[in-house]
C-alpha positions in Angstrom: 12.4 -18.7 -2.9 14.1 -17.0 0.0 17.5 -15.3 0.1 19.1 -13.3 2.9 20.8 -10.2 1.7 23.7 -8.9 3.8 21.9 -9.3 7.1 19.0 -7.2 6.0 15.4 -8.4 5.7 14.9 -11.7 4.0 13.6 -11.4 0.4 10.7 -13.7 -0.3 8.8 -14.0 -3.7 6.7 -16.5 -5.5 8.0 -15.8 -9.0 5.5 -14.4 -11.5 2.5 -16.6 -11.6 0.5 -15.4 -8.6 0.0 -17.3 -5.4 0.8 -17.1 -1.7 4.0 -15.4 -0.3 4.7 -15.9 3.4 7.0 -14.1 5.7 10.0 -15.9 7.1 10.8 -16.1 10.8 13.7 -13.6 10.4 13.7 -11.1 13.3 14.7 -8.4 10.8 11.4 -9.1 9.0 10.8 -10.0 5.3 10.8 -8.1 2.0 7.8 -9.8 0.3 7.2 -9.3 -3.4 4.4 -10.9 -5.4 5.5 -9.8 -8.9 3.0 -10.7 -11.6 -0.4 -12.4 -11.0 -2.9 -12.2 -8.2 -1.0 -12.7 -5.0 -1.7 -13.1 -1.3 1.1 -11.7 0.8 1.1 -12.8 4.5 3.4 -11.0 6.9 4.5 -12.4 10.2 5.4 -11.2 13.7 8.2 -8.9 12.6 8.4 -5.6 10.6 7.7 -6.7 7.0 7.6 -4.9 3.7 4.8 -6.1 1.4 4.7 -5.3 -2.4 2.1 -7.2 -4.4 3.5 -6.1 -7.8 1.2 -6.4 -10.8 -2.2 -8.1 -10.4 -5.0 -8.0 -7.9 -3.3 -8.6 -4.6 -4.2 -9.1 -0.9 -1.7 -7.8 1.7 -1.8 -8.9 5.3 1.1 -7.5 7.4 0.5 -9.4 10.7 2.3 -8.0 13.8 5.0 -5.4 13.7 5.4 -2.1 11.9 4.8 -3.1 8.3 5.2 -1.2 5.0 2.5 -1.8 2.4 3.6 -0.7 -1.1 1.2 0.2 -3.9 2.9 1.1 -7.2 0.6 2.4 -9.9 3.4 1.8 -12.5 3.1 -2.0 -11.8 -0.3 -2.0 -13.6 0.0 -3.8 -17.0 -3.6 -4.2 -18.1 -5.1 -0.8 -17.2 -6.5 -1.6 -13.8 -5.6 -3.4 -10.6 -7.5 -3.9 -7.3 -5.4 -4.4 -4.2 -6.6 -5.0 -0.7 -4.8 -4.2 2.6 -6.4 -6.3 5.3 -4.7 -4.9 8.5 -3.3 -1.4 8.0 -2.7 -0.1 11.6 -0.9 3.2 11.9 -0.9 2.8 15.7 1.4 -0.2 15.3 3.8 1.8 13.1 2.5 0.6 9.8 3.0 2.8 6.7 1.4 3.0 3.3 3.9 3.7 0.5 2.4 5.0 -2.8 4.7 5.0 -5.8 4.8 5.3 -9.5 2.8 8.5 -9.8 3.9 11.5 -11.8 6.4 13.9 -10.2 4.7 16.5 -8.0 1.6 14.4 -7.4 2.1 14.5 -3.6 3.4 17.0 -1.1 4.5 16.7 2.5 2.0 17.1 5.4 1.7 15.9 8.9 1.8 12.1 8.7 2.8 12.0 5.0 6.3 12.3 3.7 6.5 13.0 -0.1 10.0 11.7 -0.8 11.6 14.2 -3.2 9.4 15.3 -6.1 9.2 11.9 -7.7 5.6 10.7 -7.2 6.4 8.7 -4.1 4.9 9.2 -0.6 5.0 7.3 2.7 2.0 7.8 4.8 2.0 7.1 8.6 -1.4 8.3 9.9 -5.0 8.6 9.0 -4.6 12.4 8.9 -1.7 12.0 6.5 -3.7 9.7 4.3 -6.7 12.1 4.2 -4.6 15.1 3.5 -2.5 13.4 0.8 -5.6 12.2 -1.0 -7.3 15.7 -0.8 -4.2 17.6 -2.1 -2.8 15.2 -4.8 -2.2 16.9 -8.1 -2.6 15.4 -11.6 -4.5 12.3 -10.5 -8.1 11.8 -9.8 -8.7 10.1 -6.4 -12.1 9.1 -5.1 -12.8 7.7 -1.6 -15.9 5.7 -0.7 -17.2 3.1 1.7 -17.4 -0.5 0.5 -21.1 -1.5 1.0 -22.1 -1.2 4.7 -18.7 -2.4 5.9 -15.9 -0.2 7.4 -13.7 -0.8 4.4 -12.3 2.2 2.5 -12.1 2.2 -1.3 -9.6 4.6 -2.8 -9.6 4.8 -6.6 -6.6 6.4 -8.3 -7.1 7.4 -12.0 -4.1 8.9 -13.8 -6.3 10.1 -16.7 -4.2 8.0 -19.1 -6.0 4.7 -18.8 -4.4 3.4 -15.6 -6.7 2.9 -12.6 -5.5 1.6 -9.2 -8.2 0.6 -6.7 -7.1 0.1 -3.1 -9.4 -1.3 -0.5 -8.3 -1.0 3.1 -10.2 -3.0 5.7 -11.4 -1.3 8.9 -10.5 2.2 7.6 -13.5 4.1 6.3 -14.6 5.6 9.7 -11.0 6.6 10.6 -10.4 8.2 7.2 -13.8 10.1 7.3 -13.1 11.3 10.9 -10.0 13.1 9.6 -12.2 14.8 7.0 -14.6 16.0 9.7 -11.6 17.4 11.7 -10.0 19.1 8.7 
């Protein structure tokens, strides 16, 4: 379904059963939401916002400055694994982490902790590295996926909720920030 809201980005969803969500050809971009189920969100050539919702989701932003949202409070069965296939901070992409306890994240260069409500928007590899290293009240581990350049981040809130995030072509950029820190 697609609905234009007051000239803003077009909202696109697939309901709640999982499946493919594609961006529209709206020059303002698309707000894509997968809701429940295992979804594949595919952005287009404009600035899109991708939110897989609950389930194990694959997010591909395409061209433009995209926002990839990962919300730990969307997890309904204790664990989710989401994949971001083309996070590119140089294109203006951002990673939005949400649903964490208040005070989990703090501001740093390339990372804007919005208020004190467990939400952060990350706009650089340095910001991602610093946010993961300084987070409070959540266990975060970073590792390489096999021999690929994929980065695996595992967020464990200690209360039975685990979010795994795999970001393609990110491990070397992430680790380079650790060397420079």
